[in-house]
N, C-alpha and C positions, 0 to 999 in steps of 0.2 A: 954869797948865795948862788947856788947852782941854777943855771937857766933850765927851764922845763924842756925836756926832749920832745918838742911838739911833733917832730917828724916821726918819732917812734910811736907816739900816741895815735897819729893819723894812720900809720901802717897797721897798728894793732886794731884800730877801729874797723879798717877795711877787712882785715882777716876775720874778725868776729862777724861782720856783716856777711861775708862770703859763707861762713859756717852756718849762720842762723837764718839768713834770708829765705832759703827754701822751706824751713820749718814754719816761718811766719806766713809765707804764701799758702802753705798747706792748711794752716789753721784758718786763715782768712777765707779760703775757698770752701771750707767745710760749711760755711754759712751762705754759700752762693745759691741763689734760687735756680740757676740754670743747671742742667744735668751734665753738660760738658765743661770741663775745667779749662776753658780758653778765654772767656771774657766774663766780667761781672755783670749779672743781670738783676741783682736785688738780694735783700737779706731774708733768710729763712732759717728755721730750726727743723724743717721737715726731714732733713737727712739724718739728724740724730734720732728722730722718732722712727724713721724707717729702719735704721740700724738696730734700734732697740726691739723692733718687731721681726727682724730677719732671723729665722731659726738657725740658718747656716752660720751666720756671723756669731750669734750667741753661743752656739755649740763649739765653734772654733775658739772663742774667748775662754769658755769654761775649760776646754782642753789645755789651752796655753797656761792658764792659772794653775790648774791641777799639776801639770808637768813641772812648771817652774817652781812652785812652792815645795813639791815633793823632792824634786832634784836638788833644790837648795838645801833642804834639811839633810838629805842623805849625803850629798857631796861635801857639804861643809863639815858634817860629823866625821866622815871618813878622812877627809883632807886634814882636819885638825889633829886627829889621832895619829895619822901618818907623819905630820910635821913634828909633833912632839916626840914621836919615836925616833925620827931622824936626828932631832936635836939632842936627845938624851944619850943615844947609844951609838957606838962606833963598831962596825963589823966588816968582815971581808967583802970585797967587791961592792962597797956602798956606792962608789962613783957610778958603777954600771947600773945599779938600781935607781940612782938619782936620774940618770939619763932616761931610763924606761918610764919613770914617773912623769917627767916633763915632756916626753915625746909627743903626746897629743897636742901640745902647744905649738910645736914647730911643724908637725905633719899637716899638709894641706887638707882642708875640710873635705874636698871631693874624694881624696884617698881614704880618709877615715870613713866617709859615708859608704863608699862602695865596699870597703872591707867589712864593715858592720853588716851590711845587707847580705854579703856572702856568708858571714858567720851565722846569722840568724836563719838563712836558708839551709845551711848545712846542719844546723841543730833542729830543723823543721819547726821552728817557732813561728806561729801565725803572727804576721805583722799587725800591730795595733798599739794600744796605749802602753803595754808592758815593754815592747821593743823600743818605743820612743823614750820611755823613762830610763831604761837601761843604757841607751845610747847617750842621753844627756848626762846621766851620772858619770858615765865612763869618761867623757871628754871634759867635764867640769871639775872632777877631783883634782886634776893637775893644777888648775888655777888656784883652787883652795889651798893646796899644799904650798905653793910658791908664796902666796900672800901671808899665810900664817907663819911660815918659816922666816919671812922677813921681819915679822914682829918679834919672833923668838930670838933673833940675832943679838939683841941687846938685853936679853932677859938675865936677871941676876939669880943664878942657881942657889945662892946662899939662902934665899928666902924659903925655897923648898926644903933645904937641909935644916933650917931652923924649925920648920913645921914638923919635920920628922923627929927632931930632937925633943919636941914637946909632946910626942906620942901620936901624932897624926898618921893614919894609914896612907898608903900611896893614893888610894881613891879620894880620901878626904883632902889630901894635899892638892890633888889636881883640881877638885871642884871648889875648894875654899881659898886657894892661893894662886895656882897657875892660871886657871880659867879666868878669874876676874881681872888678872893683870894683862892677859893677852886678848881680852874681850874686844877691844877696838879692832884688832887684827882679824878676829873671827867674824866680827860684824862686816868688816870691809870685804872679807872673802865671800860671805853670804850675799852681799849686794852685787859683787862681781858675778858670782855664779847665777844669781837670779836674772841679771840683765843679759848674760850670755844665753841662758836657757830660753827665756821668753822671746828673745829676738832671733833665735836660730832658725834658718831656713834650709840650708844645704843638707845637713845630716838628717834633719827631720823629714824632709821630702823623700829621702831614700827609704827610711825605716818605718814611716807611718803606714797604717793600714786602716781597716774598717773602723770608722767612728773616732779616729785619732787625728783628724785634720786640725792643725793649730792655726792661730791667727796669722802668722807670717805666710803660711801656705795659702790660707784663704785670701789674704790681701794680694799676694803675688798672682794667684790664679785669676782674681778679679781684674787686676791691672792688665792681664793679657787680652781682655775684651774691652779695654778702655777704662781710664781713670774717672770714676764718678765721685761726687761729693760724699757719697755714702762711705767710700774708703777713707776720704779725708776726715770724716766725722769719727770713725773708729780710731784712726791714727791719732787724732787730737785727744780723744779720751784716754788712750794708752799713754800718750805723752804726759798728760796731766797727772794720771795715777802714778806713773814712774817718778815724776818730779816730786810729788808729795811723799812718796816712799823714801826717796833720797833725803829730802828735807827732814823727815821724821827720824831717819837714822842719824843724821848729823846732830839733831837736837838731843837724842838719847845719849850722846857722848858728852853732853854739857852739864852733867850732874843733876841735882834735884830740880833746879830751875828749868833745865832743858826738858826733863821728864814731865814737868807740870804742863808745858805747852804741847809736847809731842804726843802724849797719851790721848787727848781728845781727838787730835787729827788721825792718829792710828786707828782709834775706834770708828771714826767716820769713814775712813778708807776701808776698814774691814766690813762695815755695813754696806758700802758701795759694791765691794767685790763679792760678798756672800751670795747674793741672788744669782750671780753668774756661775760661781764655783759650785753652788749647791742646787743648780737648776735641774733640768730633766736628766735623770740618771740613765743607767743602762737598762736595757729591756728586761722585763720579767721572763722567767724561763719558759712560760707557756705563751708568750706573745710572739706573733709572727713578725719577722723582720726581713726587710729587703735592703741589701747593701748596694748602693748605686755609686759608680765612679764615673764622673762626667765633667765636661768643661764648665767653667764659670758662666753664669747667665744663660745657661742652656735650658733651664726649666725654672719656672717661678715657684716660690714657696707655696703660693695658693694652689698651684697644680698638684704639688706633692701632698698637700693636706686633703685634697679631693680623693686622691688614690688611697690615702691612709684611712679615710672615713669609709670609703666603699669596701675596702678589703679588711677593715679592722686590723690593720697592721701598722708597723712603724717603719719609716724609711730613713736609713742613714745615708746622707749625701756627702761624699768626699769629692774634692776637686783636684784636677791636675792641670798643669800649665803647658804641657807639650805632648805630642804623640809619643816622643821618646820616653817620657815618664811612664805612661801607661804600658808601653812595651816592656820596659825594664821591670815594672811591678808584676805584671802577669807572668813574664818569663821566669821571675824568681820563684814563683809558685807559692801556694798557701796564703795568698793575699786575702781570700775570703769574700771577694766581690761576687754579686749575683748578676749584675748588669753593667756593662762597660759601653763607652761611646767613642770608639776610635775612628779615625779617618780611613779612607778606602785602602791605602797601601798598607796600613797596619793590620787591617782585617786580613789582607793577603798573607802577611808574614805569620800572624797568629794561627791562621787556618793551616798553613803549610807545616807549622811546627806542632800541630795537634793540640793547641791550647784553647780551642773553642769547642763548645758543645753544639751538636747539630740541633736545629730548631724543630719543634713539633708543630707543623703547619696547622694541625687540627685545633691547636690552642690559640691560633691567631686568626679568628674569623674576620677581623677588620683589615687584614692585609690587602683585601680587594680594593681598599680606598687609595692605595699607593699608585701614583702615576707610573704607567708601564715604562716610561723613559728611564726611570731610575732602578728598575728591576733587571736582574740577569746581567749585571755589569761584569766586566772582565776580572774584577777583584773577588767576585763571589758568584760564580755561575749557578743559576737556579736559586740563589739566596738561601742556600742550605744552612748558612751560619750567621747571617746578619739581615737586619731589616732597615731600610733607609729611614733616617730620622730628619735630617735637614741637608740642604745643599747650598753651595755658594760659589762665587767666582773670584778670581784675582784680577784686578784691573788697575786703573789709574783714577784717583780722585784729584780734582783740580779746581782752582779758582777761575771762574769764567772771565771775570773782569781783568785778570792778570795774564792768563795763559791763552785766552782765546779758545777756539775750537780744537779739542784734542781727540785724535782717533787712532794714534799709532804709538807703539812702544818707542819709536824714534824720538818722541818728545822728551823722553827722559835722558837723551843724549844731546839735546839741543843746547849749545853754549849760551844762548840768550837767557837761559834760566839758571845760570851758574849760581850756586849757593842757595837755590830755591827748590831743590829736588830732594825727595826722601825715597829711600829704598827699604824694602823689608829686610830685617836682619835675619834672613833665612836663606841658606845657600841654594836649596832647590828652587825656591821662588825667584830669587834674583838671577840665577843662572838660567832659569826657565824663560824669564822675560827676554834675556839676550838671545837665547836659542830661537824663540818664536819670532823675534824681530828679523832674524836672518833666515827665516823659512824653515827652521828646524823643529824638533819635538821637545816638549817638556821632559820626555823620558829618554832622550838620546843616550846611547851607551858607547858610541865610538869616541875614543880619546881625542881625535882631531876636532870634532864639533865642540866638545866640552872645553878644550883648550882655547878655541876661538871665542867662546862665550866668556871665558876667564879674561882674555885680553880686552874684550869690549868693556867689561866691568872695571878693569884697571884703568883704561882710558877714561871711563866715566867718572872715576872717583873724585877728581878735582871739582866736578860740578855738584857733587852730592853734599847736602847740608848734614844729613844724619842717616844712619841705618837704625830702623826702629820697627818692632813688630807689636808694640803694645798700644800706645796712644797716638798713633799716626794721625787719626782724625782730629784730635785736639790740636796737634801741631799745624795741621792744615787750616783749621778754624782760626788759629791765632795769626795766620798769614806769615808765619816764620818760613813756611815753604808754600809754593804755589802748585806744585805737582807732587803726588805721593803714590807710590805703589802700595796696594793694600787689598783688604778683603771687603766685599760689598756690604756686609751687614753693618760694620762700624761706620762706613761712609754713609750708609742710609740714615743713620741717626744724626750725623753731622749735617746732611742736606736738609733734614727737617728743621734744624736750628738755623741754617743759613742758606737761603735760596741761591746765593751767588756761587755755591759749590755744585759740582756735578761729578758724575762717575761714568766711566766708559770701559767696556771690554774692548781692547784694541782690535783693529781689523785683521791683524796677523794671527789672531787667536790667543788663547790664554789657558791658564790652568783652572780646573774645576775640582772642588772637593765634595764628597758625599760622606757625611758623618752618619754612622749607622749604630744601631743598638745590637749588642751581641751578648751571649752568655758564656763566660769562661768555663773551661772544662773543670769539673769538680766544684762548681758553684753550690753553696750549701742549701739554696732555696730555689731550685729550678722552676717549680710550679708557680711560685709567686713572681719569678722573673718573667715567665711567659705572660702572666696576667698584666704585669706592668707594661711590657712591650705592646700588648694588644690595646691597653688603655691609651697609650700615646698615639695609636693609629685611629682612634675615634675622631670623627670630623671636628667636633667642637673643641676637643683637647688639642688637636694638632693646630687649629686656628689660634688658640690661646698661646701655645708655644711660639708660634710665628710672631704674634703681636709682642711677646716679651723680647725675643731675640733680634728681630728684624733681619734674620736670615731666611732664605727661601724654603718653604715647606715642600716636601715631596708628596704631600697628601692632596690629591685632586678634589676629594670631597670637602676639604677645608676651605677651598678657594672662595666659594660663594659666601662664606661666613666672615671673611676678612673685610675690614674697612676699604673703601674704594681707594683711599690714599696709599694703602699698602699694595693693593692689587695693581695699581697703575704706576707704582714706583719702578723706574727702569733700573735702579740700583738693586732692588730686592728681586724683581722678576724682569730680567732683561728681555728686550724685544725678540720677536720670533726670528729664529735663525742664528742667534748668538750662541745658543747651546751647541750648535753644530760646529762652531769654531773652537770649542774648548776640548780639553782632554784631562782626564784625572791623573794625578801624580801616582805613579806606580812604584813598586819595589823594583829597583834596577839591579839587584843582586850585587855582584862584585864591582860594578861601576859606581856603587855608593862611595867607595874609596876615592875614585876620581873626582866626584863632586866635592867630597870633604877637602881634598887637597887643593882643588881649584878655589874653593871659597876661602880657605886659609890664606892662600896666596893673595887673593883680593883684599882681605881684611888687613893683612900685614904690609901691603904695598904702600908706597908713598906717592 
């Protein structure tokens, strides 16, 4: 009798634990009462209820399901037909065509995404549901062809010949003989295509437009402003639904007995999905629509509903995860957005390229509520193209009981905190911290200064635990790090949860951002866009936005309406004089390449 390979079993168990432990943690924290995913504070189902009431999440889920099911049907049908054609026929240059069919499998997604965006822009197709669907079908067909062809590899052609001898037409032969025999392969292809489509982020983020944000884009954008149990809840539901779908598919291959158990589950899954897939549809032709492109968590669904009720209009909210994303989307043209919310240096670039519409000041009577300190800034003199929305600072969040008093960027280079330091995964911010520490500017353009900053970050790297621009406040809360570079709004939420945390803008100075609302050139609904911008300038609305985000409002009339805890928070509203030590990140022109190269050298150094 052979001895049991206990060592192999132990290794296998560790491998499975490594693979599935993060999923189990995600599921567990979807029931966590605390908002920040750093420590367990109690059991609740509130996050599932909130996710079910969040119109942005529901719209993204509907889009994902519509795209995935439609792409699965089309790609599987096309892929099956192509696989059968390749199997039955031999023709000249078939190997070359084989290579073209399988090319999307080996081409990097980022290359596919950018090429599709250029194609759609060249064809003047408006980015939206249609372009997302075309892109998904395009890259999924190859996978369907490969899977179905593998099933056909052992197919007995004599069965088709026998059907033909009995008088069956080619169509009858295919549907009554060939398709039933290769059905497991077709089903496997459909499942693979569905999983690829519903999970795709890279290609979708490039080709998505108005009203076509999918769940991966929604989740990734939400992660950029911190991981909340709401994201965990949505992810858990998606995991359960996908698992049920796979189980149902496996049962369908098990004959009549399998069908008997699978059909009720399939019906239940269909009933679960139907309300999302058949929810709020596209706008009626006579309904006014505003298309908003904005950061996640920058405006509450309740605020959107107020505007919709007042204007008797509908708002499509699409999210982006970086300034580079909005820049690429607007530069590609024909995106169809009415209002965008980029940071200061992107306003500068878009304005210079003629991609923003000049604002009608007479349609913005509440602009007078804006604090003059945020008007007439260097990125938009006279505010001809943008209106300040929120502002914030880059600084250091730290654990007071571990790090003591922190007031300098030099703390992030202190060897006492080796392995307990986190830096933003952002070249301009990380290099900016090094530049400010040595008395330079966040917007330095001389190669020597940038090279010195690069060398400082390379020297710092052995001290750094992680580079992270998403949930740095959660990592600080967990005490995995004691000092973290980051943005004030996310630290403000963490400080509310843990009074042992603090935030400081270093004495050497730091970066400041002003995110503004602007109207792209060629916006389809400029009148409604002006109405929305003016709506956000009203004192009570601006206060509501600040309470939602925990970033600093630029609206002076909103200040008296804020709770004292927010007004007195040094993380949200820094003490007098701090603003004088900050500078906005600007477009540095050709020096951008120097920053990109320096950051690449830092990330690839050992």
